[in-house]
Structure formats: structure tokens, C-alpha cells
N, C-alpha and C positions, 0 to 999 in steps of 0.2 A: 248645450254645454259652454255657449259664451255667456247665457245669461247669470250664470252663478260665478263664472270666472271673473268678470269685469268687476263685481261689488267685491270679492274676496281681495282682488289686487288691491283696490282703492280702500279697504280696512287695513290691509298691512300697512299701507303708504302711512295712513293717519296714525297707527300704532307707534310706527318707526318715527314719526316726526314729533309725536307726544313725549317719547323716550328721549330724543334728542333736547327737549325744552327742558325735561327733567335734569338732564346732565348738565345744561347751561345753570339751571338755577342752582344745584348743588355745587357746581364749580365756584361759584361766586361767594357760597356761605364758607366760613372758617371756623374751626373749634375754638372755643372759649381760651382766653389766655390763662397761663398757669397760675397767674396770681388769685385766680377765682375758682381754682379747682380743690376741693378738701382732698387730702391724702391720709389715710389711714387715723381717720378721727382729729387730723390737725387742720384748721383753718389757715392756710399759708396767707390769705391776702388780710385777715385781721388779727392774727395772734400776734402779741408784742411780748417780748421776754421782760418780763418783771424782776427788777432787781431790787431786793429788799436792802432797807439802810443797814449796813453792816458796820459795827463799831469795833475797832481792834484788829481788822482784817486789812492787810495790805494789797491793794489793787492799783497797779501802774495807771495813772491818768492818761498817758500817751496810747496805751491799748484802747481804753474807753473811748478816746477821741477817734481813733482808728474803726472800732467797731460802728461807732454812730456814722462816720462817713461812708461805710460801706454802701453801694447801690443796690436796689431790688433787683431781681433777676426777672429780665423782661422774655417773653416767649419769642421762640424765633419762628416767623412765618415760614412755611415750607413752601417752595416755588414748585408751582404746577408744571410737570415735563410737558414737553412737547412732542407728539407722537406724527412723523411725518405721514404725509398721504401716500396710498400707494401708487405706483406709475405702470402704464401699461407696456408690455412688451411684445413686439410684432416676431413672430419665428420666421417669416417669408413662405412664398410661394413654392412648393415643388412643381417646376416646370415640365412640361410634356416633352418628350425627345420623338417626334413621328419618323417612321421609316421612310427614306427616301426611295419613291416609287422607279421603278425599273424602266427603260426607253422600250417603246413597243416596236416590234419588227413589223416589216411590211407585209400585208396579207399576201398568202402564197397557198397554193393546196398542197405544197410538200414541206412547208414548215410550220410548225405548232407555234401558237402564241403563248408568250411566257405568262406564268400566274402572277397576277397583280397583288401585291402586299400591301393592304389597307392600314392605315393607322387607327383603325377602329378597335385592333386587338389590344392596344395601350389605352385603357382609361385614364383620362385626366383626374387628377385629384383635386378635390374642392380646396381653396385657401385656408389655409390653418387659422382658426382663432387666436385672437391676441390673449395672452396669458398676463395675469397680475404679478408684479414682483411682490414679495414678501415686505412687510413693515420693516423700516429701517430704524434699528434703536442701537444708536453709538456703534454702527458699523460702518467701514468703508462704503463709498458711494457705489450702486450698482447702476450703470447706465444701460438701458433697453438696447438690445441686439436689432440693428436695422439692416436690411438688405442694401448693398449699394445700388445706386443708380444705374451703373454701368452695367451691370449683370442684368437688369431689367432691359436696357435699351438694346444690349446684344440679343436677347431672347426675342425681342421684337422684330428685329432685323433679319434673324433665323426665319420668323414666322412670314415675313413678307417674301424671302425666298423661296420658302415652301410653296406659298400661295403661287408664286409667279411659274413654279415648276408644275403644279397641278393644273394651271390655266394650260400651259405648253402641252401637257400630256393629253388634256382634254380636246385642243384642236387636233393633235395626232389623232387621237381615237375616232374624232368624226371624219377625218379624212380616210382612215382606214376603214370606215364604215362605209361609206362612198365608194371606194375602190372594190370592196367586196360585193355590194350591190351592183356596180357595173360588170364585174366578172359575172356575176349571178344573171343579169339579163343578157349578156353574150351569149351564156350557155343556153339560155332558153332560146334564143334567136336562133342560136345553132340546130337546136333539137327540132324548131318548127320547121328549119330549111330540109332537114334529113327527112322527117316525118313527110313534107310535102313533096318529094322527088319520087317520081314513079319507079325507079330502080333501086331497090335496096339490096346492100350487100353485106356481108358478115362485118366487114370492118366497119360499116355505117352502126350495126347493131351493136358493136363493142364500144363505139363513140358515144352512141346513147346512154348505153350502162355506164360508162365512165363519167358521163356528163352528169347524170342522177346522183351517183357517188358524190361528185365533186359539189352539186348541189346540196346534197345532205351536209356536207362538211361545211360548206358556206353559210348554211342556215344557222349551224351549231356555232360558228365563229360569230356571227351577227348576234345570235344571243349573249356570247360571251362578252362581246363589246359593250351591249346594252348593259347586262349587269356592272360592268366595269365604271361605266358613266354613272350609274346610279351610286356606285362605292366612292367615286371622285367626288360627287354633289355632296355626299355625306361628309367625308374628310374637309371639303371646302367650309361647310357649317361648323365643324367642330373646330378648325383652326380660327374662324371668326370669334367663336365663344371663348377659346383660349386667349386671344389677342384683348377681348375685354376684360378677362380676369386680370391679366397682365398689368392691364392699364390701371385697374382698381388695386391691385396691390401695390402698384408704383405709388399711388396717390396716399394710400394707407401708410406707405414706410414713410413718405414725406412728412405727413401727419405725426407719425410717432417719432420721427428724428427731432421735430420741434418740441414736442411734449418732453422726450428726453433731456434735450438740454435745459427747457425749463425747470422739469424736475431736478435736474442736477444742481443748478443754481439755487434754488429753493432748499435742497437738502444741506446744501454747504451753509447758507445763511441760518438755517434751523441748528445745525451740528454747531456753530460758533456761538449761538444763543445758549445752548445747552451748556457748553463749556464753560462760559461766562457764569451762568446761574449756578453751576455745580462749586466754582472758585467762591463765590460769594457766599454761598450755604457753609462751604467748610471755615470760611473767616468767620461767620458768626457763631459756628459750633465752636470754634477754639476761644473766642470771645466768652461765650457762655461757661466754658470749661474752666476758664481763668477767673472768672467772677466766682463760680462755686469754690474753687480750690482757696480762693482769698477767705470766702465766708467760714470754710471748714476749718482753717488755719487758725483764724480770730477764735473761733469758738472753742477750738482745742487748746489754745494758749490761755483763755479764761477758764477752762475747766481745769488745766494744770494748775494754775495759779491758785485756785480756789480749794482744790484737793491738799494741795500743799500746805496753805494757811491752815486748813481744817485740822490736819495731822498735827501741826505745831501747836495749834490751841489744845486739842486733846492732850497732847503731851504735857502741855502745861497745867492743864486742868488734872490729869491725875497726880502731877508732881505736888499741885497745891491741896488736892485732897488727901494725899498722904501725908504732908506736912500740915495740913491745914492751914494754908497759909494762902491769902489773897482769894478769897470764894469769887470774885468777879470773874476770874477766867473760866468758871463753868460757864457763864451766860456768853462769854465769848465763842467758847467751844461750840455751844448751841447755834449761834449764829452762823459761825462756820460753816457747822454743818447743814445748814439752811442754805447757804451760798453754793455748796458742793452740790445741792439738788438742784439748784437754779442752773447750775452749770452744766450738768448732765442734761437738764431739759433744753438748753440751748445747742448741745451736741445732737441730741436726738432731733431737734428742729432743723437742723444741717442736713441731716441724714434723710429727714423727710421731704426737705427740699430738692436734694438730689433726685430722690426717688419720682416726686412730682415731675422734675423735668424729663426724667426717661419715660414716665407714663405720657407725657405730652408727644414725644418722639413716636412713641409705639401708636399711639393714637391718628397723629399725623400721617404715620405711614399706613395704618389701616384705611384711612380714608383715602390717601393717594391710589391705593390699591384698588378699591371699591370705583373710584372713578375711571381707573384703567380699564375695569372689568365692563362698566357702563358704556364707555367710548367703544371697546372693541365690540359690544353686543350692538352697540346702535348703528355703526358700521357695518356689520354684518348685515342686519336687517333691511339697512338701505339697499345693499348691493343685491340682497335676495329679491326685494320689491322691484328693482330696476331690472334683474333678470328673467323675472315673471312678466314684467310689462313688456319686454323685448320680445320674449318667446310668444306672448300672446298677439303682440303686433304682426309677427312673422306667420 
């Protein structure tokens, strides 16, 4: 099984690294400026408004100078958003609460030993795995929950006290076993004396029977004591394992605390950077809107002046045709109509310019979304590869 697992993990890691390289290359490239994008058949970079020479049409020179001084619209670079890295959160180790053993009563044939309650009935839980915090996107800072060190130290002191109690109980059980063995030896010696005596009375027989019963009971008590000693040894081993797990959880809690503080600082820095970039982008957007509005106002005024002059020229031409007076006005009317067509084209050019800026903003938004998806896919692939490698290592 390991023969194909290792190559598959290596292949996944290579694919994720290649995806990350593609993402870096894509993040460095930008969409071409608005000045080079053809929109609706109009080449914005190379198109120039041709104003034919008009005779007899009044156009204000101040408006023409204002039109010539209007700067070209430059594209607004879209600032790449910063995605904070996820942080690790430690849930904490559920601590085991063993049952305190009862005190052992001295062995006696008339007193029954109490049942020993071991802590093996309560199974210790494994330390919980660390969980990742969701990605922070313009949200309040979330700090990982870390278990206080005082609680872990308190649990360690509890385990030390429990270990001491178990050691004391083990000594008591050994003393109890020794006492029972001495009583058993006394009973055996007494039985031998009675059997060796030449005169055997009924009382002696009763004492022999009673001693045999006591011997059986003492043997049972010895077996119980041996079982309890085995259980005490098992509890001692479990307490040592729990202590080891608590020390590991304490180290993990300290590491998670350091990572949480570091992640909080990085998140604050990234949040401030995002706010600054957002303000800068809004300022540039307002500048672009102001430029577009100035261009549109200039083109609208030019169009209004040209249409008004054309209407006046047409009215004069009709009057001249009716009175057959000054046929030159017909030529002025035709030139005015041509000027009105040019003004209409200028107005269309302004609209196409606005649509081009909107198209660039949409394209930049689409590019930003695609980069975001590639980043998420790359982070997910790297996390999956690391998880597979850790599972294979275990």
C-alpha cells in the first residue's frame, strides 16, 4: 500500500506547487489599458474628432480651448486584495477525573474487604485536534482559544496527589497480604499441632473445621488482594500516560498562544493595508468619474451649439429660398448640418468612452475573482497534501 501512496502524495504536491507558480505569474500580469481597447467599433486610442472647417457657424473659442485641454482618461489599476492566512485554534484537552480509591480495612476473618473501584472504568480521551479558523475577510479579528496554563498545572498537581494515594494504597495492600499470610501460617501450625496430639476431642475437630473454613476465606482474600494489586499497577500506568498527555497539551497550548498573538498582529496590519488600498481606489474612481463628466459636458455643449447654429442656418436658408435672397445661406446650412453630425459623433464618442471604462472595471473584477478562486484552490490543494503526508507519516 505504501508503494503507491508515496508517489501519489509527491504528485499532488508537485501539482499544487505548479498551480501556485501559475497563480504568481497571473497575479503579475494586468489587463491592457482602456486606451487600447476597441469598444463597439470605435478605437478609443487612435480615434480623433475631425472638425470640418465651418464658415458662418459661431463656435466659442473658449470652449474649443477647453476641449483641447481635457486630458485623456487613464485606466485605474485594480489593487490586489490581501487574503489573510488561516490560524490554528487549540480546543484543549479534556482531563480525566479518576475515582479516589477507598481505604483498605485490616484483614480479619469476620470483616469483609471493600470492593476497590479502579479508574479504568473511565477511559481517557485523546487530545483534540487543532482546528483551522476561517479565512478573515474584512471581519473582526478572531484569536484562537488557548487553555490557561493554571488549569494544566492544577491537573498535574492532582495527578501527583493521585499517584501518591495509589502508592500508599499499594503499601497497605502489601502489608494486608503479609498479615493474611501470617494468619494462614498460624492456622496451618495449629492444625498440625491438633493432628499430632494423641487425644482428639470434639472441640478439636470443630476447631479444625473452623480453621479450614478460615483458611479458605483467607485464600479468597489473598486472591482478591492480588487482583487489586494488578488493578493498582494498571491505574498507575494510566496516570503516567495522562500526565504525559497533559504535558504535551501544555506545550501545544503555549505554541498556539504564540501563533495567536503573531496572527493577530499580522491580521491587524493586513486590515490596515486593505483599508488604505480601498480609500486609494475610491479616490481614483472619483477622479475618473470627474474626468468623464467633464468630457461629457464639453461634448454636450459642443453638440448643443452646433445644433442651434444648424437650426438658425436652416431657418435662414428657408427664408432665402422663399424670398430668393442670398443663396449663400444654403451652403452655410449644409455646413451647419455637417457640424451637427460631427457633434453627434463626439457625443457618441463620449458614451463609448464611458462604456469602455465600465468594461475595464468589469474585466478587472472578473480577473480579481479568478485570482481569488486560484488562491483558494491552491491553498486547499496544499492543505490536502500536507494532511495526506501527515496521515502517511503516522
